[in-house]
Structures are given as structure tokens and as C-alpha cells.
N, C-alpha and C positions, 0 to 999 in steps of 0.2 A: 503494500498499500505506500501510495506518496506520503511524503509528509506536510502537503498541504494542498489544496486543491486552487488557493489563491494565487493569479498572476502575480510574479515576484516583480518589486522593480528593481532593476538593475543598477547598483552603484557600485562602484570600486571602494575598497578602504580609503584611497587616498581623498576620492570625491566626497564621501561619508567625513572625513577629519576637515575638510575645506568647507563644508556646509558649517560644522560645529564651530570652528575656529571664527569664522564671518559673524556667529551670532553671540560671540563673547564679547565683553567690554574691553575694549583694546587699552584703554588709557588709563592712569592710574592719577587720578587729579587731587586725591586727599589721602591722608597717610593710613597706613593698614600695620598693626600690630603682628598679624600674625603673618603677612608678608615679610615685614623686617625679620621676625624670628626665622621663618625658613632662610633667611639670608645670612643667618649668623648675627643677627644685630638684635640685641634684648631691649627694645625701648620702652621699658617700664613707665616711661614717663605719660605714654600714651594712654596707659590704664589707671595711672595711679595717682593722686589720690582719686578712688573710685567716682566716677561722675554720678551725679546726684539728679533726681527728676524734680521739679520745680514745684513749689508747695500748692498750687492750684490744681496742676493734673495729680497730686497726690489725693487730695480732697475730693476731686469729681472720682479717680480711680477707686478710692476706699468706698465712698457712698454706693456705687454701682457693686461692686464685689459683696458689699452688704445684702444689699436687694437678691442680687443672683445668688448667693448663699441661701437665702431662705426660701427661695425657688426650688432651687435644687433639694434641700432637704425635705421639703413639704409635696413637689410638685411632680419629681422623677423616681419612678420606679424602676431602677436597674436590671432588679430579676425580672420584672415583666418584659422589658425591652428583651433581654437577654433569652427568655422563654419564648417570647411570640415573635421574634427576629423582626421587630418594627418599632420606629416610634410613634407612639401616639399621636394624633392630630392636636390634641388638646396641649399635648408639653410645647410642639411647635408654633401653638398659637399664642401661648404665655411667653416663651421667648421673644416674639415678634412684639407681643406688650411691654414686655421689658427694654425692647430697644437693642435685644442681645446682635440682631441680625446686622446692625451700623455701630458696633463697638468703635469701628476706626473709622467711620465716615463721618466726616465735617458735618457739625451741626445745621451749617446752611442748607444742607441736604437731608436735614430729618435725623442725621446720626448721633450717637453720643460724642464722638471726636477724643475717644479714649487714646493715650500714648500706646507704642508697642509692650511696654513694660507692662502696662495694666491691660492690655489686652491676652499678654501672655498667661498673667496671671488669673484671668477669667477663664482661658482654655484648661490650664493646669485643673482648677477648680472644678469646670464643669464635666473634664474626663475623669476626673477621680471617679465621679458617681456614676458616670457614662460614657465610656470612650466612642460610642457610636454618635452618642449626641455631639462631643467635641469634635469628630471628623467632620459632623454635620456644617459647624459654624466655623469650622476652619477651613473647609472647603469654599466654602461659601464667600468668605472674606478673603483668606491669604491668596488664594489663587483664581477664585471666580472674578465676578464682574468687577467690583469694587476695586480691587488693588491695580489692575491694568488701566482702568480708566481712569485713578486718581493721577497715574504718573504719565500716563500718555492720551488720555481721550481728549477729547474737542471739548470745549464750553458744553456745547449743544448735546453731546453725549453726556456728559456730567449731569446736567439738565434733566435730561431725559431720563436716565436709567438710574443713578444713584438715588434719589430720593425711593424710588421702587427696593432697591436693595437694600435699602436701611430699615424698612419696614415692616414690606410685604412679599416680596419675591425672594425666591432661591435661586442661586445660581452656580454653576458648574462648570467647569474645565474640562477641554476636549482635545486632546493632543494625541493619545497612544490610540494605535489601530490594532487589529489582531497579528499582523505581519512587522509592525514599528513599535521598538519600544524605545530604549534610549540611542535610537540612531535615526534622526528625523529627516536625514538626507533621501529615505525611502517613502516619506511620508505620501499615499496613495490619494486621500481625500484632494479633491478639486474645488476650486471656485473658478468659473469661468464667468467674465464680463459679458454682459447682456443690456445694454443702454445703461441706465441709472441703477441697474441692480448687478448682482453677483450669482450664480445659479451652483449650489453645493451639491455635490453628490458623494457619496461616499459613506464610511462605517468607521465608528469609532467604538473602542472598549475600556472597560474599566473607568467608566464616566463615573464618579464620586459624585452624588446628587442628582446625578442625568436622570434617576427614575422619578423625582419631585421636582424638577427644577422648573422654573419660570424663564429664566435668561441662562442663555449657554453664553461662554467663551468657546469659541472652534476655531482650530488651527487649520487651514488647508492650502494648498498648492495653487496658485493663480498661474495659469499659462502665460509663457513669455509673447505679446503681441504688439502691434502697432499701437503704440500709445499706452504700453501697460508693461512695466519693467517686469513683472512676476515675483515669484519666489513664494515662499510659505508666510502667509498673511493672519493676521488675527482678526475677527469679527464679532461681534455681539449678534446673536441670534435668540429670536423668540423660539422656546420651546413647543409651543403649541402651533407653531407654522404649518402649513401644509406640506405634505413631503417627509416631515420627522415622524419615525418608530422608534420606540424604545421597545425593540426585539425580546429582550432577557432581563430580569433583574436577578444578579449574581448573587451567588453564597459563598461564604467564606469560612474558614475554619475558626476567625473570631470576628471581631465587630459586627455582630450579628445584625444590627439595627440598620446598618449604613446601607444607604439606596444608592448602589451602582450598579449600572448596566451596559448594555450595548445598543447604540443609538445610531439608526440608519437615516442617511440623508437621500433623497431621490428628488432632483430637480427642487429643491428648495429656494425661493427667492428671498435673497438678501439685501437690502438697498445698499448702496455704497456709503451712504452718510454712517452706516453701522461698521465700518471698516475702522479698525484702530490703529493709528500710525499708518504710514506708507506700505504699498506693496513691498513683500519681501523684508520685513520687519519685524513678522510674528516671532520665530524664534528669540531674536534679541530682547522682544518684548516679554517674552515668557521666561527667559534666564533671569532679565532684571528684575521682574515680579516676584521670582523664587529668591532673591537675595535676602529680602526680609520674611518672605513667606514661609521659607524654610523652618524659620525660628518658631513657627506654631507645634511644630513636632517635637522637639526639645522641651518645650513647655509642657505637653501631656508627659513626656517621659519622667520630667523632674518631678510632675504630680504624681506619677505612678511611684516613685522612690519614695516619697514620703509615704506612701499608702504601704507600700512593703515595709518601710521602717516601723511604722505604728503597730502592723499586725505581727511582725516579727517578735516587735519588743513584748507583747502583751501576749503571746501566745509561749515565748520561750520562757517566760516568766511564771506562767499557769502550769505548764507541762513540765513533770519530774521523773527524773530517770536517775537510777542508781542512788537515791537519797538527795538529789540537789536539782533545782532548775536547770533545763538542759543548757540554758543560754550560759550557764556558766561551766559548761564542759566545751574544753578550748576547741573542738570540731565544729561547735554549733557557734562558738562566741566568736571565732573569725570571720563567720558568713555575716553575722548582726554588724560587727564592725566596718566590713566591706559594705552593706548596703548604707550605714548611715554616713561614712565619709564620701562615698561615691553621690549619695543624695545630696550633701552639702556642695559637692563640687559640680554637681551638674547645674544646681539652682546658680549657683555663682557664675557658671560660662553664659547661662541662660541670661541673667540680671545684666550681665555687664555688656552683653550682644546687645540686647534691647535696648538698655540706656544710650548705648552708643548709636545704634539705630536711631533712635528718637532726636539725639543731640545734631547728626547728620557731620558732624567734625570728620568723622574717618571714614574710610572705605571699609564697608563689613562684609563683603562678598566672600572671604576666605573664612573670617570667622563664624560667619551663618553657617556654612557647608559644614566647618568643624564642629559646631553645636549640634548641628541636624545628625552627622557621622556619629560622633561620640554618644550623644545623648541617647540615640535608637540602640546603640552596641551595648552600651553600659546598662540601660534601663531592663533589655532582655537577659542579661546576666542576673541584675538584682531579682527579678522574677523568679528566673530559675533557681536561685536559692533560696526564695520566699517557700518554693512549693519543696524543696529538699529539707527545708526546717520544720517544715510542716509535716513532713512525711507522708504515710498515707491519705492525711485528711487533705494534704495539697494535691494529691491529684483526684481528689472525691469532689464531684461538683456541689455547690452552694444549694441547691435543691434536695440534692440527696443528704446533705448534713441537716437541713433543716428537717426533712421527713423523720429523720431519726434522733430527733432532740437536740442538734448542737447547733451553735451558733453557724449562719450560712456564709462562711467567708470563699470569697470566689477567687481564690488562689490560682488556679487552675484556667480560669477564665482570663485574668490579666496576662498569663503567660501565652495565651492564645491573640489577645486582643494586641499586646505589645509586639508581637512577630511581625507585622507588617509594616512597622515603621523601620525597619532594617531593608524595606523594598520601595517604600513610598517615595514621590517625590525625589528619585535618585537613589537606587540600591547601593548599599556599601561600596559594592565594587564599582560602580560608575563615579560614587563621590570621591573615592581614593584616585581617579583618574583626573576628574575635574579638578581636584584640589592641587595635586599634583601638576597639573600643567600652570595653574596660577602660580605655583609657588617656585617652577622654574622661570618663570615667565620674564625676570629679569634676564636671564642667561641667553635663553631665547630670543632677545630683544638686541642684544651686543653679537651672538654668536650662532643665531639660528640658521643665516646662510652658509655658513659654512658646511653646515650636513645637510642643507637642502639640495638635493639631486638636480633641481630645474634651475638652479643659479647658474650664471655665468661665472667663469674665472677672475673676471674682473669684479665682481659682487662678491666672491669668496674672499679676495684679496682685501677689499675694503672691510668688511666682515671683520678677517683675522687681525686687521689694523685697530680698528674698534674693540675686539675682543681684547688685545692687548694693552690697550689703556686702561678697561674696565678691571682687570683680573691683576694688573699691576698695582691698583690702588686697593682692590677689594680683598686680594687673599693675605696680605699680612697682615689685616686686620682681625682675621681668624686665628691668629696664634696667640694671643693675650688678650684679657678684658677683667673686667672689675668680678668678675666669677673667682678669681684667682686670690684675689684678696680679702682676708678673713671678715674685715672689719665694713664689708660693703652692704649694704642695703640694712644696716643696724637699726632702722627704725621700725623692723619688724621683729625685735625683742622683745616679749612683754611675757614673763614668766616662760611659756613655752618660747622658744628661738624657731621663726620661720625664715630667717636671713640666709640658712645654709641651704634652704630649699631652694630660695631665687638666685642663689651663687650657683647652684647647680643647673638650674634653667639656663643661665647665660654661659655657662660653660659647654652647656648638651647643645645649645642653638649654634654655636660654632663647630663643633663636632658634627652637628645635623648638615650644615652648610659644606664643610670640607668632603664629607661622605658623599652629598650628591654632585658636587664637582667633580669628584675621583670619578663616580660613576658615568659623567657626561664625558668626561675624558676617554672612559676605556669604552663605552658602547656606542657614544656619538649617536650617529641617525638612528640606531635599533634600541635606544633608551626608552621610546615609547611602547616598545615590545615587552619592557622589562616589567610587567606589571606587580610580580610578587615586590620586587625591591620597591617599586613606587607607592604601593601599599604599606609597607613597613614605614617608609619614610614620613608618610602623611600622618599615621599612626602615631608616631612620636612626637611629632609636632602637634598633635591634638592631645596628647598627655602633657605636654609642655604649656600649652595653651590653659588647660585646665589645673594643672599646678598654678600658674599665676595669676589666673580669675580667682582660686579659692583662696590663696595668700592674701590679694588684694581686698577679698570680702572681708576675710577675717580682721584685717585692720580697720576697715570701714565699719564693723560692727563694734569692735573694741573703742572706738573714738567715739561712736555714737551711743555707746553704753548699752549694747543691746546683746546680751549673751557673750561678749568677747572673749573672756577665758574659753567657754566652751568651745566656741568658734574657731580660738588658735587651737585648741586639740582635735577638731576635728579636720583642720586644714593640715595639721602635721600627720594626723595618720593617712590621710588620703595622700599627701605628697612622698611619704614614704612607701606605700602601698604602688604609686605610681612610679617611683624611681627604679623600682623592681622590675616593672614591666618595661619601661624604658631601656634598662639594659638588658633585657630578655631580645629586645626588637632588634638593637644593634648588633648583639649576637648573632642574629638571623638574617642582618642583612647580608653579610659574605658565606655565612655557614647554613646552609641551607638546602634543599631537595629540587629547587625549582629545574634545573636542567633535565633532572631522572623524571621530573613529573612530565616534563612535555613529553616525554619518550613516551613514556604509559600511556599517557591521552591518545598520541597516536596510536599504540598499540590497540588500544579499548577501542577506538574510531574504525581502525581497520579491521577490528573482528578478530585480534589475536589472542583475546581472553573470552570468548564466549564461552568457553568451557565451565569456565568459572560461575557462570548463571544457570547451571542444570542444578536440578534438583528442587526446583519450585515451580509453582504456577501463579501466574500474573494475574491478578483479578481484575485488571485494568479492562473497561469496555472495547470495541470497536470504534472507528471514527478516525479522520484527520488529525494532525496534531496541531495545526492552526486552521480555524474552520473559515468556511469560503466568505470573501469580503467583497465579491464582484459588485460594482455598483449597478442598481438597479431597485425596481419597485421591491417594496417590503414583501414577504409573504407572511408575515409574523401579524397578530393582535397586537394593537398598542397597549405595553405595559406601563405607559405614563400613569403615574398617581401623584397629581399635584396634593400637598395637603391640604385637609379641608373639603377635598372633593370637588371642589371649583376649578376655574378657568381664570389664571391671573392677568393673562394677556390680555392689551387693550383692546 
């Protein structure tokens, strides 16, 4: 049986990379702490003293959080959402009444105008009671219609759509297709110009909120033609428009209340006035939107860490084994310490990145990506450890626990719900590559032409001269720094001494930059194929960023008289745990099985090991690996189900 029945868009690896490269922001107009970190420059001054929100934004944010907490406690039944795999209409109606759909939308359009910091606090709060509700609000505001219109929309578009998004309409973002994931160069959905309209045809997969949405942001390819530049382009589309069919509501291992589907467009007419930005700017708009939009995921991951800590503390104090609470047994205690320290660090990374986004003084594209990567990976580990601490009860469902008379703790559910965050909005593997590309941008800017096979000899000679000047200044600075002076960062000594951790970060940042430079010298043009190496480089940077954020947050809490002593203890524990992980990652930079793994993979794909698969029965059903997405009219009943049962389109 063939792998797919869908005609594939033939795109070479080079063409795919060119599309991705054209979509990224090319310039660095503002400083970036994380960018400097990867270059071996520890710019503590960019994050310390910790930036603080304005008093008025705090007042508005806290007022809303109080209302939202009361609503969540009394109106959201998380067990019911899990059981019925639906968010009740009345819950969404209540969220609309609260203004939760417009948390980040300017008040002049009917929104609440919350900062990124308080928007994330709200998502963490909602996500703790129901990750499905958190996903609904996040997809609507972080990647749905409000954010791209805020950044790239015309005044007419803002006037037309933002008031609806703030109070009544759910929005969704449609990029992925059945045969197109993180490789948008192969995007097959088309938007053909026709008079004052575009005509959309294609199929979109995993459309979070797509089943219930009133407004859609759709990415489609405009063919190049006379008067039309063409390229991947973004549109605002009415979900109730003729020719749109939600063909299927998807079901997942977690987030059972999420409204995620398959949407088909057949001859859907969209006014040219609904195009966001110029033709060909769709991917750039999507990636720029995600720079801050990605912070919604680590927000819910930090909230999950807090819940894991609460349950671990309460359970491990209650449960006794061999004459004492299980928390006092070292094997369990180390897990609790990991959850507590990591939760502190995740919130530190989240709050720092969010406040930097609000101040808009720094370029946070790497910080936001690191927060998403690190938050999703660490939250999954914390949930896994919680299940282990709970033992058999961790594997048992909350409904089963309730039925036999015990507290219905949904530990296994949070493990299932969190798993998607390592895939959502850029899988861990894609995030590694995205961050690595940004981390080596300075090198590619000065020396990229040297390894580009399409460049002429004169271009290579010019690049060689520029690289010589850059590296003559840069390399000597990687030899020594404040991290070697025992008195550096002395302001972080208060009972517990955090200064040593910051010196470690400074020294290790220089070591990281030296390792990256050596790898580029060694592999040159093949560097982009060394994904294992690049992933470890990024993971080291993520740990160093988290260590820096944790120390800065601890000092901020100390100076404000908010649990300063305890914060220093947590920061110290986290940094010591992180340093062990960093040292292991460095060891694996050069001592690993990457080359052998590639050989084994070729053997697997070539059928050399099929004998190893004998002795089992595959319970998978029949069917293509990738569903047919050939454009044309839908043969399915429309599964669209707007909340309230009505049609919100004008």
C-alpha cells in the first residue's frame, strides 16, 4: 500500500530551507540576552535588576485574576470536560462575559488590555483547572486572529474583527496540512486571485478551535501572476463562509475537550480586504506572531508544575512507608526537590520573558523559543515524576479513585494533557533547529558565504576577509571573563550564595561559544545536518538561560521581601541540578552515537532488521499513512459546532 494517496508537492531540501530562511526576521534591531549568551557574552545587565511591571498594569491584572479564579472555582468542572470531551457552552459563555476572549486586546476594541505577564498568569490559572479551556483561550489569542491583526492588520481590519474577537467570536489558526507540518514550502492550499476576491481551495489539519471557530486565520499559497507577487499569504476568513466544511473533529490522548479538526476549503471566496499584510508575507507574519505567542505554552507548563508540586507535597506527607512519610525517603525526596526547583525556574523564565515582551526593549525571539522548549520538556518530566510518586494511584484515573472513595487526583490526566506541548507550536526537534539557526546567526552573517556552494569565488573571498576581522575580535574574548573572578556577582550572596552559579553561567557561555565555533570550523556546510549536536548546544543554552532567570528572580524576591530566603534556596537547588545536566550535555557533544545511529537508521529503512519485528501482531487498521487531501468539494457532513449553537458571522 502506498504511503499516501495525496499528490505531493515536490520541493527540494534547499528550496525548503530558502522558504524558511526568507520567513525569519533577518535583523536584530534590539539587544537579546539569549543571543549574546550563545555568542559567549553573559549580558546580565539585560535582565538584572529584574524588569518590573507598571503599577496600573498590576492592578488591572490582579483584579481580573481574582474574577477569573472565582469563575474557575465555581463554573469549570474539569472532570466533566474530561468525561464528556467537551467544554460546555455555558463555560464559554461565562468566559466571554468575563472578557477572557479579549485579555490581550486593546480596550478601545472592547478588550481588557492585559500585559503579556498577566495574560500568561491567567492562562496558567485556567490551564491548572482545565488544560482544554487553557488551550481554547490560548489558540484564540496567541495565534488566532487577534495577535496577527494587532501586529500586521490594517486599521479597517482591526475595527472590523477585534471587537468581535474581544467579546463574542472564537478564532483559530490554520497552517498545518495532512502532508505539510514544519515544512511550509510544500503548502498546498491555494488562494487564487479573482477580481476583488481570492478563491481558497485546500485541506487543513489539526485546526485547534477550528470546530467551534467563528473566524479563521488561514495560510494559503497565492500563485504568482501578472500583478500578483504570490507566495504564502495570510487571510482572515469567516468560518461560516460557503464552501468551508469541518470534516472531522479529532480526538487525542489528552486535552479531550479541545475542539480540533480537519477543515476543507472548496471555492471559498475571501475579500482581498481580508488579506493580512502583502502577498508572500504569510510565513513571516506567522513566525513573528509566534515570537510572543509561544509564551502561552510555558505559562500552562509552569501552572502544571505548581499543581504537581502541591499534589506531591500533600501526598508524600500523608503516605507512609516503613515507618515514615515517603517524602523522607531519599528516592522520593529527590523527585520532590526536582519538581519544586524546576517549578521555580520555569516561572522565573516565564515571568522574565513575559516582562521583557511587555517592555519591548529586547528582541526575545530566542528567549520565547527557549521558554517554550524548556517549559514543555521539563513540565513533562515533572508530571512523570508525580505519577511515579503517586505509584499505582498515579496511573489510576481520577474517576476510578473517586468511585472507590479516594481523592480524585488526575495525575495520569496531566501526563496525557502535557504531552502535546512537546509538539504544539513547533516540536522539540524543530525548536532545536529554529533556535540553533538564530544562535549561529552572527556566524552566518559574516562567514555564511564561505560555506554556500552557490556563491562565487569573489563572494567567498569577501566573506573570508569579513570573517577574519570578526573572529580576530571575538575569539580572544572567549578566553577569560568575570566567571573566573571569585568576587564577581557578589550582590547575589545572601545567606545562600548564588554568585558561583552566575560565574558558572558566564564561563560556560564562553565554552558553549567555543564549542559552536569549533563545530562550524570542523563541519562547515554540513553543520546543518548535525542535528544531534545542535540540539545539545541549544539544550545547554536553555539551561543557562533558566539558571540566569532563577538567580535574578530570587534576588528580585529578596529585595521585595517576598520569600527571599526560600527563593534563594530553590534557585540554588535548581542551579546545582542544572549544572549536572549541562556537564552531561557537554560530554555528549563529542562522545555520542550520532554516526552509528545514522547507520542503524539506514539499516532500518532498508529492511535490514525486519527480522527483529517478528513475533508480534500489529493491531493497526488499514488505510493510508496520510489522508487524501486532494482539493475539491467535501463529501462529509459539516461537523462545525459554534458555541451556543448559533452562527456568529454577520
